[in-house]
mmCIF entry with sequence, helices, sheets and N, C-alpha, C, O atoms, coordinates in Angstrom:
data_MODEL
# 
_entry.id   MODEL 
# 
_entity.id                         1 
_entity.type                       polymer 
_entity.pdbx_number_of_molecules   1 
# 
_entity_poly.entity_id                      1 
_entity_poly.type                           'polypeptide(L)' 
_entity_poly.nstd_linkage                   no 
_entity_poly.nstd_monomer                   no 
_entity_poly.pdbx_seq_one_letter_code       MSCPICNADTVLTYRPFCSRRCADTDLARWMNGAYAVPSEREDDLDVPDDEAPPTH 
_entity_poly.pdbx_seq_one_letter_code_can   MSCPICNADTVLTYRPFCSRRCADTDLARWMNGAYAVPSEREDDLDVPDDEAPPTH 
_entity_poly.pdbx_strand_id                 A 
# 
loop_
_entity_poly_seq.entity_id 
_entity_poly_seq.num 
_entity_poly_seq.mon_id 
_entity_poly_seq.hetero 
1 1  MET n 
1 2  SER n 
1 3  CYS n 
1 4  PRO n 
1 5  ILE n 
1 6  CYS n 
1 7  ASN n 
1 8  ALA n 
1 9  ASP n 
1 10 THR n 
1 11 VAL n 
1 12 LEU n 
1 13 THR n 
1 14 TYR n 
1 15 ARG n 
1 16 PRO n 
1 17 PHE n 
1 18 CYS n 
1 19 SER n 
1 20 ARG n 
1 21 ARG n 
1 22 CYS n 
1 23 ALA n 
1 24 ASP n 
1 25 THR n 
1 26 ASP n 
1 27 LEU n 
1 28 ALA n 
1 29 ARG n 
1 30 TRP n 
1 31 MET n 
1 32 ASN n 
1 33 GLY n 
1 34 ALA n 
1 35 TYR n 
1 36 ALA n 
1 37 VAL n 
1 38 PRO n 
1 39 SER n 
1 40 GLU n 
1 41 ARG n 
1 42 GLU n 
1 43 ASP n 
1 44 ASP n 
1 45 LEU n 
1 46 ASP n 
1 47 VAL n 
1 48 PRO n 
1 49 ASP n 
1 50 ASP n 
1 51 GLU n 
1 52 ALA n 
1 53 PRO n 
1 54 PRO n 
1 55 THR n 
1 56 HIS n 
# 
_struct_asym.id          A 
_struct_asym.entity_id   1 
# 
loop_
_struct_conf.conf_type_id 
_struct_conf.id 
_struct_conf.pdbx_PDB_helix_id 
_struct_conf.beg_label_comp_id 
_struct_conf.beg_label_asym_id 
_struct_conf.beg_label_seq_id 
_struct_conf.pdbx_beg_PDB_ins_code 
_struct_conf.end_label_comp_id 
_struct_conf.end_label_asym_id 
_struct_conf.end_label_seq_id 
_struct_conf.pdbx_end_PDB_ins_code 
_struct_conf.beg_auth_comp_id 
_struct_conf.beg_auth_asym_id 
_struct_conf.beg_auth_seq_id 
_struct_conf.end_auth_comp_id 
_struct_conf.end_auth_asym_id 
_struct_conf.end_auth_seq_id 
_struct_conf.pdbx_PDB_helix_class 
_struct_conf.details 
_struct_conf.pdbx_PDB_helix_length 
HELX_P HELX_P1 AA1 LEU A 12 ? TYR A 14 ? LEU A 12 TYR A 14 5 ? 3  
HELX_P HELX_P2 AA2 ARG A 20 ? MET A 31 ? ARG A 20 MET A 31 1 ? 12 
HELX_P HELX_P3 AA3 GLU A 42 ? ASP A 44 ? GLU A 42 ASP A 44 5 ? 3  
HELX_P HELX_P4 AA4 ASP A 49 ? GLU A 51 ? ASP A 49 GLU A 51 5 ? 3  
# 
_struct_conf_type.id          HELX_P 
_struct_conf_type.criteria    ? 
_struct_conf_type.reference   ? 
# 
loop_
_atom_site.group_PDB 
_atom_site.id 
_atom_site.type_symbol 
_atom_site.label_atom_id 
_atom_site.label_alt_id 
_atom_site.label_comp_id 
_atom_site.label_asym_id 
_atom_site.label_entity_id 
_atom_site.label_seq_id 
_atom_site.pdbx_PDB_ins_code 
_atom_site.Cartn_x 
_atom_site.Cartn_y 
_atom_site.Cartn_z 
_atom_site.occupancy 
_atom_site.B_iso_or_equiv 
_atom_site.pdbx_formal_charge 
_atom_site.auth_seq_id 
_atom_site.auth_comp_id 
_atom_site.auth_asym_id 
_atom_site.auth_atom_id 
_atom_site.pdbx_PDB_model_num 
ATOM 1   N N  . MET A 1 1  ? -21.332 -4.296 -2.922  1.00 0.00 ? 1  MET A N  1 
ATOM 2   C CA . MET A 1 1  ? -19.901 -4.227 -2.748  1.00 0.00 ? 1  MET A CA 1 
ATOM 3   C C  . MET A 1 1  ? -19.592 -4.464 -1.277  1.00 0.00 ? 1  MET A C  1 
ATOM 4   O O  . MET A 1 1  ? -20.316 -3.992 -0.400  1.00 0.00 ? 1  MET A O  1 
ATOM 5   N N  . SER A 1 2  ? -18.527 -5.188 -1.013  1.00 0.00 ? 2  SER A N  1 
ATOM 6   C CA . SER A 1 2  ? -18.161 -5.454 0.375   1.00 0.00 ? 2  SER A CA 1 
ATOM 7   C C  . SER A 1 2  ? -16.838 -4.784 0.718   1.00 0.00 ? 2  SER A C  1 
ATOM 8   O O  . SER A 1 2  ? -16.011 -4.524 -0.156  1.00 0.00 ? 2  SER A O  1 
ATOM 9   N N  . CYS A 1 3  ? -16.656 -4.515 1.988   1.00 0.00 ? 3  CYS A N  1 
ATOM 10  C CA . CYS A 1 3  ? -15.456 -3.871 2.505   1.00 0.00 ? 3  CYS A CA 1 
ATOM 11  C C  . CYS A 1 3  ? -14.244 -4.770 2.245   1.00 0.00 ? 3  CYS A C  1 
ATOM 12  O O  . CYS A 1 3  ? -14.290 -5.964 2.541   1.00 0.00 ? 3  CYS A O  1 
ATOM 13  N N  . PRO A 1 4  ? -13.158 -4.209 1.693   1.00 0.00 ? 4  PRO A N  1 
ATOM 14  C CA . PRO A 1 4  ? -11.978 -5.024 1.425   1.00 0.00 ? 4  PRO A CA 1 
ATOM 15  C C  . PRO A 1 4  ? -11.229 -5.460 2.688   1.00 0.00 ? 4  PRO A C  1 
ATOM 16  O O  . PRO A 1 4  ? -10.369 -6.338 2.622   1.00 0.00 ? 4  PRO A O  1 
ATOM 17  N N  . ILE A 1 5  ? -11.545 -4.861 3.823   1.00 0.00 ? 5  ILE A N  1 
ATOM 18  C CA . ILE A 1 5  ? -10.870 -5.215 5.074   1.00 0.00 ? 5  ILE A CA 1 
ATOM 19  C C  . ILE A 1 5  ? -11.627 -6.315 5.824   1.00 0.00 ? 5  ILE A C  1 
ATOM 20  O O  . ILE A 1 5  ? -11.028 -7.310 6.231   1.00 0.00 ? 5  ILE A O  1 
ATOM 21  N N  . CYS A 1 6  ? -12.948 -6.142 6.010   1.00 0.00 ? 6  CYS A N  1 
ATOM 22  C CA . CYS A 1 6  ? -13.699 -7.100 6.838   1.00 0.00 ? 6  CYS A CA 1 
ATOM 23  C C  . CYS A 1 6  ? -14.846 -7.784 6.096   1.00 0.00 ? 6  CYS A C  1 
ATOM 24  O O  . CYS A 1 6  ? -15.537 -8.620 6.679   1.00 0.00 ? 6  CYS A O  1 
ATOM 25  N N  . ASN A 1 7  ? -15.060 -7.453 4.843   1.00 0.00 ? 7  ASN A N  1 
ATOM 26  C CA . ASN A 1 7  ? -16.106 -8.034 3.997   1.00 0.00 ? 7  ASN A CA 1 
ATOM 27  C C  . ASN A 1 7  ? -17.537 -7.673 4.398   1.00 0.00 ? 7  ASN A C  1 
ATOM 28  O O  . ASN A 1 7  ? -18.480 -8.290 3.902   1.00 0.00 ? 7  ASN A O  1 
ATOM 29  N N  . ALA A 1 8  ? -17.722 -6.696 5.277   1.00 0.00 ? 8  ALA A N  1 
ATOM 30  C CA . ALA A 1 8  ? -19.074 -6.219 5.607   1.00 0.00 ? 8  ALA A CA 1 
ATOM 31  C C  . ALA A 1 8  ? -19.586 -5.351 4.457   1.00 0.00 ? 8  ALA A C  1 
ATOM 32  O O  . ALA A 1 8  ? -18.814 -4.958 3.583   1.00 0.00 ? 8  ALA A O  1 
ATOM 33  N N  . ASP A 1 9  ? -20.875 -5.056 4.458   1.00 0.00 ? 9  ASP A N  1 
ATOM 34  C CA . ASP A 1 9  ? -21.431 -4.163 3.439   1.00 0.00 ? 9  ASP A CA 1 
ATOM 35  C C  . ASP A 1 9  ? -20.820 -2.772 3.594   1.00 0.00 ? 9  ASP A C  1 
ATOM 36  O O  . ASP A 1 9  ? -20.576 -2.316 4.711   1.00 0.00 ? 9  ASP A O  1 
ATOM 37  N N  . THR A 1 10 ? -20.577 -2.104 2.473   1.00 0.00 ? 10 THR A N  1 
ATOM 38  C CA . THR A 1 10 ? -19.978 -0.776 2.532   1.00 0.00 ? 10 THR A CA 1 
ATOM 39  C C  . THR A 1 10 ? -21.008 0.276  2.921   1.00 0.00 ? 10 THR A C  1 
ATOM 40  O O  . THR A 1 10 ? -22.214 0.068  2.789   1.00 0.00 ? 10 THR A O  1 
ATOM 41  N N  . VAL A 1 11 ? -20.510 1.398  3.397   1.00 0.00 ? 11 VAL A N  1 
ATOM 42  C CA . VAL A 1 11 ? -21.325 2.550  3.758   1.00 0.00 ? 11 VAL A CA 1 
ATOM 43  C C  . VAL A 1 11 ? -20.875 3.684  2.838   1.00 0.00 ? 11 VAL A C  1 
ATOM 44  O O  . VAL A 1 11 ? -19.678 3.919  2.672   1.00 0.00 ? 11 VAL A O  1 
ATOM 45  N N  . LEU A 1 12 ? -21.834 4.381  2.248   1.00 0.00 ? 12 LEU A N  1 
ATOM 46  C CA . LEU A 1 12 ? -21.528 5.415  1.268   1.00 0.00 ? 12 LEU A CA 1 
ATOM 47  C C  . LEU A 1 12 ? -20.489 6.418  1.780   1.00 0.00 ? 12 LEU A C  1 
ATOM 48  O O  . LEU A 1 12 ? -19.604 6.827  1.029   1.00 0.00 ? 12 LEU A O  1 
ATOM 49  N N  . THR A 1 13 ? -20.587 6.809  3.028   1.00 0.00 ? 13 THR A N  1 
ATOM 50  C CA . THR A 1 13 ? -19.671 7.792  3.603   1.00 0.00 ? 13 THR A CA 1 
ATOM 51  C C  . THR A 1 13 ? -18.220 7.322  3.570   1.00 0.00 ? 13 THR A C  1 
ATOM 52  O O  . THR A 1 13 ? -17.312 8.130  3.376   1.00 0.00 ? 13 THR A O  1 
ATOM 53  N N  . TYR A 1 14 ? -17.994 6.028  3.758   1.00 0.00 ? 14 TYR A N  1 
ATOM 54  C CA . TYR A 1 14 ? -16.632 5.481  3.843   1.00 0.00 ? 14 TYR A CA 1 
ATOM 55  C C  . TYR A 1 14 ? -16.265 4.599  2.665   1.00 0.00 ? 14 TYR A C  1 
ATOM 56  O O  . TYR A 1 14 ? -15.234 3.927  2.691   1.00 0.00 ? 14 TYR A O  1 
ATOM 57  N N  . ARG A 1 15 ? -17.081 4.591  1.651   1.00 0.00 ? 15 ARG A N  1 
ATOM 58  C CA . ARG A 1 15 ? -16.876 3.703  0.524   1.00 0.00 ? 15 ARG A CA 1 
ATOM 59  C C  . ARG A 1 15 ? -15.473 3.808  -0.027  1.00 0.00 ? 15 ARG A C  1 
ATOM 60  O O  . ARG A 1 15 ? -15.014 4.929  -0.246  1.00 0.00 ? 15 ARG A O  1 
ATOM 61  N N  . PRO A 1 16 ? -14.765 2.736  -0.264  1.00 0.00 ? 16 PRO A N  1 
ATOM 62  C CA . PRO A 1 16 ? -15.217 1.354  -0.390  1.00 0.00 ? 16 PRO A CA 1 
ATOM 63  C C  . PRO A 1 16 ? -15.201 0.571  0.919   1.00 0.00 ? 16 PRO A C  1 
ATOM 64  O O  . PRO A 1 16 ? -15.298 -0.656 0.907   1.00 0.00 ? 16 PRO A O  1 
ATOM 65  N N  . PHE A 1 17 ? -15.081 1.265  2.039   1.00 0.00 ? 17 PHE A N  1 
ATOM 66  C CA . PHE A 1 17 ? -15.029 0.596  3.339   1.00 0.00 ? 17 PHE A CA 1 
ATOM 67  C C  . PHE A 1 17 ? -16.383 0.659  4.034   1.00 0.00 ? 17 PHE A C  1 
ATOM 68  O O  . PHE A 1 17 ? -17.294 1.356  3.587   1.00 0.00 ? 17 PHE A O  1 
ATOM 69  N N  . CYS A 1 18 ? -16.500 -0.080 5.134   1.00 0.00 ? 18 CYS A N  1 
ATOM 70  C CA . CYS A 1 18 ? -17.759 -0.100 5.874   1.00 0.00 ? 18 CYS A CA 1 
ATOM 71  C C  . CYS A 1 18 ? -17.757 0.887  7.026   1.00 0.00 ? 18 CYS A C  1 
ATOM 72  O O  . CYS A 1 18 ? -18.819 1.251  7.532   1.00 0.00 ? 18 CYS A O  1 
ATOM 73  N N  . SER A 1 19 ? -16.572 1.327  7.451   1.00 0.00 ? 19 SER A N  1 
ATOM 74  C CA . SER A 1 19 ? -16.487 2.207  8.616   1.00 0.00 ? 19 SER A CA 1 
ATOM 75  C C  . SER A 1 19 ? -15.176 2.979  8.599   1.00 0.00 ? 19 SER A C  1 
ATOM 76  O O  . SER A 1 19 ? -14.274 2.703  7.807   1.00 0.00 ? 19 SER A O  1 
ATOM 77  N N  . ARG A 1 20 ? -15.101 3.936  9.481   1.00 0.00 ? 20 ARG A N  1 
ATOM 78  C CA . ARG A 1 20 ? -13.862 4.716  9.637   1.00 0.00 ? 20 ARG A CA 1 
ATOM 79  C C  . ARG A 1 20 ? -12.733 3.803  10.106  1.00 0.00 ? 20 ARG A C  1 
ATOM 80  O O  . ARG A 1 20 ? -11.583 3.970  9.701   1.00 0.00 ? 20 ARG A O  1 
ATOM 81  N N  . ARG A 1 21 ? -13.064 2.842  10.958  1.00 0.00 ? 21 ARG A N  1 
ATOM 82  C CA . ARG A 1 21 ? -12.069 1.903  11.478  1.00 0.00 ? 21 ARG A CA 1 
ATOM 83  C C  . ARG A 1 21 ? -11.389 1.145  10.353  1.00 0.00 ? 21 ARG A C  1 
ATOM 84  O O  . ARG A 1 21 ? -10.163 1.036  10.340  1.00 0.00 ? 21 ARG A O  1 
ATOM 85  N N  . CYS A 1 22 ? -12.161 0.615  9.405   1.00 0.00 ? 22 CYS A N  1 
ATOM 86  C CA . CYS A 1 22 ? -11.581 -0.139 8.291   1.00 0.00 ? 22 CYS A CA 1 
ATOM 87  C C  . CYS A 1 22 ? -10.802 0.780  7.348   1.00 0.00 ? 22 CYS A C  1 
ATOM 88  O O  . CYS A 1 22 ? -9.770  0.380  6.809   1.00 0.00 ? 22 CYS A O  1 
ATOM 89  N N  . ALA A 1 23 ? -11.285 2.000  7.146   1.00 0.00 ? 23 ALA A N  1 
ATOM 90  C CA . ALA A 1 23 ? -10.561 2.959  6.319   1.00 0.00 ? 23 ALA A CA 1 
ATOM 91  C C  . ALA A 1 23 ? -9.209  3.281  6.959   1.00 0.00 ? 23 ALA A C  1 
ATOM 92  O O  . ALA A 1 23 ? -8.194  3.351  6.266   1.00 0.00 ? 23 ALA A O  1 
ATOM 93  N N  . ASP A 1 24 ? -9.194  3.476  8.269   1.00 0.00 ? 24 ASP A N  1 
ATOM 94  C CA . ASP A 1 24 ? -7.945  3.766  8.973   1.00 0.00 ? 24 ASP A CA 1 
ATOM 95  C C  . ASP A 1 24 ? -7.002  2.564  8.967   1.00 0.00 ? 24 ASP A C  1 
ATOM 96  O O  . ASP A 1 24 ? -5.785  2.727  8.879   1.00 0.00 ? 24 ASP A O  1 
ATOM 97  N N  . THR A 1 25 ? -7.560  1.367  9.060   1.00 0.00 ? 25 THR A N  1 
ATOM 98  C CA . THR A 1 25 ? -6.747  0.157  8.993   1.00 0.00 ? 25 THR A CA 1 
ATOM 99  C C  . THR A 1 25 ? -6.053  0.064  7.643   1.00 0.00 ? 25 THR A C  1 
ATOM 100 O O  . THR A 1 25 ? -4.869  -0.266 7.571   1.00 0.00 ? 25 THR A O  1 
ATOM 101 N N  . ASP A 1 26 ? -6.780  0.351  6.582   1.00 0.00 ? 26 ASP A N  1 
ATOM 102 C CA . ASP A 1 26 ? -6.204  0.321  5.240   1.00 0.00 ? 26 ASP A CA 1 
ATOM 103 C C  . ASP A 1 26 ? -5.102  1.372  5.099   1.00 0.00 ? 26 ASP A C  1 
ATOM 104 O O  . ASP A 1 26 ? -4.040  1.085  4.545   1.00 0.00 ? 26 ASP A O  1 
ATOM 105 N N  . LEU A 1 27 ? -5.345  2.572  5.590   1.00 0.00 ? 27 LEU A N  1 
ATOM 106 C CA . LEU A 1 27 ? -4.345  3.631  5.526   1.00 0.00 ? 27 LEU A CA 1 
ATOM 107 C C  . LEU A 1 27 ? -3.094  3.237  6.296   1.00 0.00 ? 27 LEU A C  1 
ATOM 108 O O  . LEU A 1 27 ? -1.980  3.458  5.821   1.00 0.00 ? 27 LEU A O  1 
ATOM 109 N N  . ALA A 1 28 ? -3.261  2.664  7.467   1.00 0.00 ? 28 ALA A N  1 
ATOM 110 C CA . ALA A 1 28 ? -2.111  2.229  8.268   1.00 0.00 ? 28 ALA A CA 1 
ATOM 111 C C  . ALA A 1 28 ? -1.299  1.166  7.537   1.00 0.00 ? 28 ALA A C  1 
ATOM 112 O O  . ALA A 1 28 ? -0.071  1.164  7.616   1.00 0.00 ? 28 ALA A O  1 
ATOM 113 N N  . ARG A 1 29 ? -1.958  0.279  6.841   1.00 0.00 ? 29 ARG A N  1 
ATOM 114 C CA . ARG A 1 29 ? -1.239  -0.747 6.071   1.00 0.00 ? 29 ARG A CA 1 
ATOM 115 C C  . ARG A 1 29 ? -0.389  -0.113 4.979   1.00 0.00 ? 29 ARG A C  1 
ATOM 116 O O  . ARG A 1 29 ? 0.743   -0.538 4.750   1.00 0.00 ? 29 ARG A O  1 
ATOM 117 N N  . TRP A 1 30 ? -0.925  0.902  4.301   1.00 0.00 ? 30 TRP A N  1 
ATOM 118 C CA . TRP A 1 30 ? -0.137  1.612  3.279   1.00 0.00 ? 30 TRP A CA 1 
ATOM 119 C C  . TRP A 1 30 ? 1.057   2.311  3.923   1.00 0.00 ? 30 TRP A C  1 
ATOM 120 O O  . TRP A 1 30 ? 2.175   2.237  3.412   1.00 0.00 ? 30 TRP A O  1 
ATOM 121 N N  . MET A 1 31 ? 0.821   2.986  5.038   1.00 0.00 ? 31 MET A N  1 
ATOM 122 C CA . MET A 1 31 ? 1.888   3.757  5.676   1.00 0.00 ? 31 MET A CA 1 
ATOM 123 C C  . MET A 1 31 ? 2.965   2.878  6.292   1.00 0.00 ? 31 MET A C  1 
ATOM 124 O O  . MET A 1 31 ? 4.117   3.300  6.390   1.00 0.00 ? 31 MET A O  1 
ATOM 125 N N  . ASN A 1 32 ? 2.618   1.663  6.708   1.00 0.00 ? 32 ASN A N  1 
ATOM 126 C CA . ASN A 1 32 ? 3.593   0.739  7.292   1.00 0.00 ? 32 ASN A CA 1 
ATOM 127 C C  . ASN A 1 32 ? 4.308   -0.101 6.246   1.00 0.00 ? 32 ASN A C  1 
ATOM 128 O O  . ASN A 1 32 ? 5.202   -0.878 6.579   1.00 0.00 ? 32 ASN A O  1 
ATOM 129 N N  . GLY A 1 33 ? 3.922   0.050  4.982   1.00 0.00 ? 33 GLY A N  1 
ATOM 130 C CA . GLY A 1 33 ? 4.585   -0.687 3.919   1.00 0.00 ? 33 GLY A CA 1 
ATOM 131 C C  . GLY A 1 33 ? 4.027   -2.077 3.686   1.00 0.00 ? 33 GLY A C  1 
ATOM 132 O O  . GLY A 1 33 ? 4.630   -2.865 2.957   1.00 0.00 ? 33 GLY A O  1 
ATOM 133 N N  . ALA A 1 34 ? 2.891   -2.400 4.286   1.00 0.00 ? 34 ALA A N  1 
ATOM 134 C CA . ALA A 1 34 ? 2.291   -3.712 4.059   1.00 0.00 ? 34 ALA A CA 1 
ATOM 135 C C  . ALA A 1 34 ? 1.800   -3.839 2.623   1.00 0.00 ? 34 ALA A C  1 
ATOM 136 O O  . ALA A 1 34 ? 1.789   -4.931 2.053   1.00 0.00 ? 34 ALA A O  1 
ATOM 137 N N  . TYR A 1 35 ? 1.393   -2.704 2.042   1.00 0.00 ? 35 TYR A N  1 
ATOM 138 C CA . TYR A 1 35 ? 1.011   -2.676 0.638   1.00 0.00 ? 35 TYR A CA 1 
ATOM 139 C C  . TYR A 1 35 ? 2.129   -1.950 -0.105  1.00 0.00 ? 35 TYR A C  1 
ATOM 140 O O  . TYR A 1 35 ? 2.744   -1.026 0.428   1.00 0.00 ? 35 TYR A O  1 
ATOM 141 N N  . ALA A 1 36 ? 2.380   -2.365 -1.311  1.00 0.00 ? 36 ALA A N  1 
ATOM 142 C CA . ALA A 1 36 ? 3.382   -1.679 -2.124  1.00 0.00 ? 36 ALA A CA 1 
ATOM 143 C C  . ALA A 1 36 ? 2.998   -1.801 -3.583  1.00 0.00 ? 36 ALA A C  1 
ATOM 144 O O  . ALA A 1 36 ? 2.450   -2.817 -4.012  1.00 0.00 ? 36 ALA A O  1 
ATOM 145 N N  . VAL A 1 37 ? 3.283   -0.776 -4.327  1.00 0.00 ? 37 VAL A N  1 
ATOM 146 C CA . VAL A 1 37 ? 3.046   -0.788 -5.762  1.00 0.00 ? 37 VAL A CA 1 
ATOM 147 C C  . VAL A 1 37 ? 4.371   -1.154 -6.416  1.00 0.00 ? 37 VAL A C  1 
ATOM 148 O O  . VAL A 1 37 ? 5.356   -0.435 -6.254  1.00 0.00 ? 37 VAL A O  1 
ATOM 149 N N  . PRO A 1 38 ? 4.411   -2.263 -7.154  1.00 0.00 ? 38 PRO A N  1 
ATOM 150 C CA . PRO A 1 38 ? 5.681   -2.679 -7.751  1.00 0.00 ? 38 PRO A CA 1 
ATOM 151 C C  . PRO A 1 38 ? 6.141   -1.698 -8.823  1.00 0.00 ? 38 PRO A C  1 
ATOM 152 O O  . PRO A 1 38 ? 5.331   -1.082 -9.515  1.00 0.00 ? 38 PRO A O  1 
ATOM 153 N N  . SER A 1 39 ? 7.430   -1.571 -8.941  1.00 0.00 ? 39 SER A N  1 
ATOM 154 C CA . SER A 1 39 ? 8.021   -0.699 -9.945  1.00 0.00 ? 39 SER A CA 1 
ATOM 155 C C  . SER A 1 39 ? 8.951   -1.513 -10.826 1.00 0.00 ? 39 SER A C  1 
ATOM 156 O O  . SER A 1 39 ? 9.636   -2.424 -10.360 1.00 0.00 ? 39 SER A O  1 
ATOM 157 N N  . GLU A 1 40 ? 8.963   -1.177 -12.080 1.00 0.00 ? 40 GLU A N  1 
ATOM 158 C CA . GLU A 1 40 ? 9.884   -1.847 -12.998 1.00 0.00 ? 40 GLU A CA 1 
ATOM 159 C C  . GLU A 1 40 ? 10.982  -0.897 -13.451 1.00 0.00 ? 40 GLU A C  1 
ATOM 160 O O  . GLU A 1 40 ? 11.742  -1.211 -14.367 1.00 0.00 ? 40 GLU A O  1 
ATOM 161 N N  . ARG A 1 41 ? 11.066  0.266  -12.808 1.00 0.00 ? 41 ARG A N  1 
ATOM 162 C CA . ARG A 1 41 ? 12.117  1.213  -13.145 1.00 0.00 ? 41 ARG A CA 1 
ATOM 163 C C  . ARG A 1 41 ? 13.461  0.649  -12.727 1.00 0.00 ? 41 ARG A C  1 
ATOM 164 O O  . ARG A 1 41 ? 13.592  0.072  -11.647 1.00 0.00 ? 41 ARG A O  1 
ATOM 165 N N  . GLU A 1 42 ? 14.446  0.813  -13.572 1.00 0.00 ? 42 GLU A N  1 
ATOM 166 C CA . GLU A 1 42 ? 15.771  0.258  -13.318 1.00 0.00 ? 42 GLU A CA 1 
ATOM 167 C C  . GLU A 1 42 ? 16.403  0.837  -12.056 1.00 0.00 ? 42 GLU A C  1 
ATOM 168 O O  . GLU A 1 42 ? 17.071  0.112  -11.319 1.00 0.00 ? 42 GLU A O  1 
ATOM 169 N N  . ASP A 1 43 ? 16.208  2.120  -11.795 1.00 0.00 ? 43 ASP A N  1 
ATOM 170 C CA . ASP A 1 43 ? 16.829  2.742  -10.625 1.00 0.00 ? 43 ASP A CA 1 
ATOM 171 C C  . ASP A 1 43 ? 16.159  2.345  -9.316  1.00 0.00 ? 43 ASP A C  1 
ATOM 172 O O  . ASP A 1 43 ? 16.666  2.682  -8.246  1.00 0.00 ? 43 ASP A O  1 
ATOM 173 N N  . ASP A 1 44 ? 15.036  1.639  -9.374  1.00 0.00 ? 44 ASP A N  1 
ATOM 174 C CA . ASP A 1 44 ? 14.364  1.177  -8.163  1.00 0.00 ? 44 ASP A CA 1 
ATOM 175 C C  . ASP A 1 44 ? 14.772  -0.242 -7.762  1.00 0.00 ? 44 ASP A C  1 
ATOM 176 O O  . ASP A 1 44 ? 14.374  -0.724 -6.701  1.00 0.00 ? 44 ASP A O  1 
ATOM 177 N N  . LEU A 1 45 ? 15.551  -0.902 -8.591  1.00 0.00 ? 45 LEU A N  1 
ATOM 178 C CA . LEU A 1 45 ? 15.956  -2.265 -8.292  1.00 0.00 ? 45 LEU A CA 1 
ATOM 179 C C  . LEU A 1 45 ? 16.953  -2.264 -7.137  1.00 0.00 ? 45 LEU A C  1 
ATOM 180 O O  . LEU A 1 45 ? 17.813  -1.388 -7.043  1.00 0.00 ? 45 LEU A O  1 
ATOM 181 N N  . ASP A 1 46 ? 16.826  -3.249 -6.271  1.00 0.00 ? 46 ASP A N  1 
ATOM 182 C CA . ASP A 1 46 ? 17.775  -3.379 -5.167  1.00 0.00 ? 46 ASP A CA 1 
ATOM 183 C C  . ASP A 1 46 ? 19.082  -3.948 -5.699  1.00 0.00 ? 46 ASP A C  1 
ATOM 184 O O  . ASP A 1 46 ? 19.117  -5.054 -6.237  1.00 0.00 ? 46 ASP A O  1 
ATOM 185 N N  . VAL A 1 47 ? 20.150  -3.182 -5.543  1.00 0.00 ? 47 VAL A N  1 
ATOM 186 C CA . VAL A 1 47 ? 21.471  -3.606 -5.997  1.00 0.00 ? 47 VAL A CA 1 
ATOM 187 C C  . VAL A 1 47 ? 22.398  -3.519 -4.794  1.00 0.00 ? 47 VAL A C  1 
ATOM 188 O O  . VAL A 1 47 ? 22.418  -2.501 -4.102  1.00 0.00 ? 47 VAL A O  1 
ATOM 189 N N  . PRO A 1 48 ? 23.171  -4.581 -4.534  1.00 0.00 ? 48 PRO A N  1 
ATOM 190 C CA . PRO A 1 48 ? 24.123  -4.515 -3.421  1.00 0.00 ? 48 PRO A CA 1 
ATOM 191 C C  . PRO A 1 48 ? 25.077  -3.334 -3.602  1.00 0.00 ? 48 PRO A C  1 
ATOM 192 O O  . PRO A 1 48 ? 25.418  -2.976 -4.729  1.00 0.00 ? 48 PRO A O  1 
ATOM 193 N N  . ASP A 1 49 ? 25.507  -2.732 -2.495  1.00 0.00 ? 49 ASP A N  1 
ATOM 194 C CA . ASP A 1 49 ? 26.360  -1.538 -2.552  1.00 0.00 ? 49 ASP A CA 1 
ATOM 195 C C  . ASP A 1 49 ? 27.628  -1.760 -3.354  1.00 0.00 ? 49 ASP A C  1 
ATOM 196 O O  . ASP A 1 49 ? 28.083  -0.846 -4.042  1.00 0.00 ? 49 ASP A O  1 
ATOM 197 N N  . ASP A 1 50 ? 28.211  -2.945 -3.286  1.00 0.00 ? 50 ASP A N  1 
ATOM 198 C CA . ASP A 1 50 ? 29.448  -3.173 -4.023  1.00 0.00 ? 50 ASP A CA 1 
ATOM 199 C C  . ASP A 1 50 ? 29.249  -3.308 -5.519  1.00 0.00 ? 50 ASP A C  1 
ATOM 200 O O  . ASP A 1 50 ? 30.224  -3.270 -6.270  1.00 0.00 ? 50 ASP A O  1 
ATOM 201 N N  . GLU A 1 51 ? 28.010  -3.465 -5.976  1.00 0.00 ? 51 GLU A N  1 
ATOM 202 C CA . GLU A 1 51 ? 27.702  -3.567 -7.390  1.00 0.00 ? 51 GLU A CA 1 
ATOM 203 C C  . GLU A 1 51 ? 27.017  -2.309 -7.920  1.00 0.00 ? 51 GLU A C  1 
ATOM 204 O O  . GLU A 1 51 ? 26.770  -2.195 -9.120  1.00 0.00 ? 51 GLU A O  1 
ATOM 205 N N  . ALA A 1 52 ? 26.719  -1.389 -7.052  1.00 0.00 ? 52 ALA A N  1 
ATOM 206 C CA . ALA A 1 52 ? 26.021  -0.174 -7.478  1.00 0.00 ? 52 ALA A CA 1 
ATOM 207 C C  . ALA A 1 52 ? 26.950  0.735  -8.268  1.00 0.00 ? 52 ALA A C  1 
ATOM 208 O O  . ALA A 1 52 ? 28.137  0.831  -7.955  1.00 0.00 ? 52 ALA A O  1 
ATOM 209 N N  . PRO A 1 53 ? 26.423  1.401  -9.290  1.00 0.00 ? 53 PRO A N  1 
ATOM 210 C CA . PRO A 1 53 ? 27.257  2.329  -10.045 1.00 0.00 ? 53 PRO A CA 1 
ATOM 211 C C  . PRO A 1 53 ? 27.656  3.518  -9.165  1.00 0.00 ? 53 PRO A C  1 
ATOM 212 O O  . PRO A 1 53 ? 26.909  3.902  -8.265  1.00 0.00 ? 53 PRO A O  1 
ATOM 213 N N  . PRO A 1 54 ? 28.812  4.092  -9.417  1.00 0.00 ? 54 PRO A N  1 
ATOM 214 C CA . PRO A 1 54 ? 29.245  5.225  -8.591  1.00 0.00 ? 54 PRO A CA 1 
ATOM 215 C C  . PRO A 1 54 ? 28.336  6.439  -8.794  1.00 0.00 ? 54 PRO A C  1 
ATOM 216 O O  . PRO A 1 54 ? 27.839  6.682  -9.894  1.00 0.00 ? 54 PRO A O  1 
ATOM 217 N N  . THR A 1 55 ? 28.131  7.183  -7.729  1.00 0.00 ? 55 THR A N  1 
ATOM 218 C CA . THR A 1 55 ? 27.340  8.405  -7.819  1.00 0.00 ? 55 THR A CA 1 
ATOM 219 C C  . THR A 1 55 ? 28.275  9.594  -7.766  1.00 0.00 ? 55 THR A C  1 
ATOM 220 O O  . THR A 1 55 ? 29.291  9.563  -7.072  1.00 0.00 ? 55 THR A O  1 
ATOM 221 N N  . HIS A 1 56 ? 27.939  10.628 -8.488  1.00 0.00 ? 56 HIS A N  1 
ATOM 222 C CA . HIS A 1 56 ? 28.816  11.814 -8.532  1.00 0.00 ? 56 HIS A CA 1 
ATOM 223 C C  . HIS A 1 56 ? 28.151  12.974 -7.886  1.00 0.00 ? 56 HIS A C  1 
ATOM 224 O O  . HIS A 1 56 ? 28.728  14.060 -7.824  1.00 0.00 ? 56 HIS A O  1 
# 
């Protein structure tokens, strides 16, 4: 198995990464929004404010 960040061989301690550096890089990408899990929920769709249903 290779590291998803740099393609080096993985190390058991940091698996699926090869090092702490690559693990931290992956975490930073999640926290900065570079990765996102798509949602199909209706309330998650981007709707312009003028078309949004009123909130009570």
